[in-house]
N, C-alpha and C positions, 0 to 999 in steps of 0.2 A: 497429498499422500504423506508428505513429511509431517504435516500437522496432525494427521490422523494417527500415525505411529507414535508421535510424541504424546498426544492426549491419552492414548491407551496405556502409556507407561506411567501415568501420573495419578496420584490419589486425590490431589486438590489442584486441578488445572488453573483455577482462578489465581492462585498464588504462585504456582510453579512454572507455568508456561512462559512467563516473561523472562525468567532467568535462562531458559533454554533458547528461546527465539532470538535473544539479544546477540547470540554468536553469529547468526546470519548477517546481522547489521555490521558487526565488527569485520566480517569478511568483505562486505561492501566498502567499508572505509579503507581497508588495506588495498583493495583494487584501485580505488580512486587516487590514493596517494602514490601508488606505483606508476599509474598512468601519467600523472602531472609532475611528480617530483623525482622519480627514479628514472623512468624512461623518456619523459618529456614528449610523449606521443601527441599531446594536444596543443603543442606550441604551434604558432603560425607556420614556421618553417617546416616542421615535421608533418603537419597536415597537408601542406603543399606537396611534400615529398611522398605522400601516401602511407606514412608510417602509422597513422591512426587505425589502419586495418589490423594491426597487430593486436588490438584489444580483443578482436574476435578469436584470434589464436589463443590468447591467454584464457579467455572464457571457455574455449573448447577443451583445453588441457585440464582446467579446474573441474569441468563437468565430468571428464573421464575419470579423474581421481575420485570424485564423489561417487560415481557409479561403482567403482571397485570397492570403495569403503563401505558402501551400503550392504555388501555381503556379510559384514561382521556386525551389523546392527542386531539388537535383541529380537528374538523371534516374537512376532506380533500377528498371530493368525486372527482372522475375523471372528468376533464373538457371536456365538449363536447357541440356541437351546437345542440340545441333541434330540429332544423329542419333537422338535418342529421340522417340518419338511421345507427344504430350501427351494424357493420359487424363482422363476425368471425375474420377477419384480425385485426380489432381494439381490440377485446377481447384478442387475442393472442399476441398483440404487434408487429405484422409483419410489420406495417407501418414504424417502426423504421429502418427496413432494407433498406428503400429508402435513408437513410443518407449515405449509402455506395456508392451511385452513385457519391457523391462528392469526388473528388480525395483526398483532404486534410484530410477529415474525414476517408477515407479508409486507408490512410497512418498511421494516428493516431491509428486506430483500429488494424492494423497489428502490429504496434510498441508496442501497449499495450500488445498484446499477447506475443510478443518476449521478452519484458523487464521483464515479469513475470518469465522467466526462471532463470535469475540471482537472482530475488527476492526470489524464492523458495529455493535457496542455503542458503540464510540468515535465513529464517524461519526454515529450516530443520537442519542446521549445526551450527548456531552461538552459541547456548547454549552448545551443546556437545563439540564444539571446545574450547570454553573458559574454560569449566570445565576440559576438558582433558589435557590442557596445564598448569593447576594449578592456574588459576585466581580465587581469593576468591570472594564469593558472586556474581557469574556471573549474576544471574537473576536480582538482585538489580542494578548492574552496567549497565545492558542493558536498564534500565529505563532512562539512560542518553539520549538514542535515542529518547524516547518519550518526554523528557523535551525539547530537541532541536526541536522536532516536534511541540510542543506548540508555541515556539518562531517563527519559520519560517512560521507556518500556519497564525499567526497574521500578518506577514510581506508580505504574498502573494499579497494582493492588491497593495502594494508598488512596488513589482517586476513586476507585470503585467503592471503597468503604466510606469515604467522606462525602462524595457527591452522587453516587449511584451510577448505574449503567447509562441511563438516558442522558444525563447531564454531561457525562464523560464524552459520549458521542457528539453531543451538540458543541462541546468545546472544540473537538476535533474539526468539525465543519466550519466553525467560526474562524479557526486558524487558517483554513483554506481561503476564506474571504480576505482576511487581513494580509496573507502572503501575496496574493495577486495584486492587491492594491499597492503594496510596497514595491512590487516589481514594476507596476505601471508608472509610478512616479519617481522611482530611484534611478540613479545613473552611476557610471564608473568614476565620477569625479567627487564632488563634495557630498553627494548623497549615496556614496557607496555603502554606508552603514545600513541604509534601507534594504539594499540587496542582501547584505549579510544576515540581517534579521529575518528577511523572507526565506533565505536558505535554512537558517537555524530553526525555523518554525516547522520543519519537516517532521521533527520528533512528535510534536503534538498532532500535526496533520495526519500522519500515517498511523502512529500507535493508538491514538485515542479513537480512531474510527475502525481501521482495518484489523489491527490486532485485537482490539476490544470485540469487534464483530466476530472474529474467529472463536474467541472464548465464549461469547454469548451463544453462538451456533452450537458449540459443543455441549453447553449446558442445556439448551432447549431441546436438542435432539434425543438425548438419552443414550444409554450404553449401546443398544443394538444398531442404531442408525447414525452413529457419530461420523463414520467415514463417509457415508453417502451424503450426509448433511454438509460436511466440509467440501465435498465435491460440488454440491449444489451452490454453495455460496462462492466458491471459486469460479464456477461457471458464470454467476451473476456479475462478479467483479472483473476478473481478468479475461473472461470470455465476452459476454454480451456488452458489459459496460465499457471495456477497453476498445472493443470493436467500434462501437458508436462514438466513443470519445476521440479516438485517433482520427476517425473520418471527419468529425466536426472540427477538431483542432486543425487538421490539414486544410479544410475548406476555408476556415476563418483566416488562417495565416496567409494562404494564397490570395484571399480576397483583399487583404490589407498590405499586400506586397506591391511596391511601385515598379515602374518599368526598369529602373536601374537596380532592381533586386534588393531594395531597402524595405524593411518591414516597419509598419506603424505599431510598435510594440505596446504603446499605451492602450490602444483599443483592443489589441489581441489579449492582453492580460485582464482588462476590465470585464470582458465577456465571461470568462470562467469564474471571475469573482461574483458576478451576478447570478450565474447558475448555481454556485455553491450556496449563496445566500438564500435562493429560492428553495433548494433542497433542505436547508437547515430549518426554514420556516415550516415547510410541510411536515418534516419529521417531528418538530416540536409540537405541532397541532395534533397529529394523528397517532403518534407512538405513546403509549401510556405506561408500559412496564418499566420500572426504574431499578428494581432489585434483580440481581442475577439469581437464577434458579440453581440450587445446589445439585450437582450431578448425582450425588448419592441418593437423592430423593426420587430420582426418575426410575 
């Protein structure tokens, strides 16, 4: 919904969206730094004392503030032709399903679902993994990923122009493979740098696939179906993809958990690396469109 409102306020989303979306990432950075370095909720002592639950209170307060702030956002009514009759299909956003008739969009849609499987491994396991192997201030260090996200989000228009849409997405998927290999072989001792690089790759991992995908979806959908199309791709990623991903990540993690509650993290991280590599290969073979469609042409 936020993306739909933002896109409808822009004349050139390919160039403008990154500079707006980046503020969400900055908010994520602030939250992580507050948890680790201001309140210290993720320290071993405070976790044992149950203080980590305060993160949910902080999130709830922030969400309430966002809800109130939303009342002063610019008026953005759905765009429609006054001469056209509004149908049930329009209300439910079913018109966006027609996008799946386009082969490239269908490949992108399926790839979006599949790439969320390795993404779920990161969201579910990264902090427990870093904490478990003894890395200090793991939540604070994970904000390095969001800092890199800010940088690469601002660079997205440059990559679109120089490498094209397809190659930008492929680079994002390759970063997922590299990240998980670094996690598999890194440690909190001499190889800490591998963990830090793996965290810092989040900018490429997230921006070059998910943010790029939102921009592509907006361009491919056209003016009338933008909001429905954003809902469709959100369903694919944070709905279907995440549901499957978290289930698989949970099963894999439990499978490689020993009787004394230790996890074989090397295997757990190499599995999503393999999944990401497979998705990357399939996308490279079947997705042909490399240039973004200009919204004004639709």
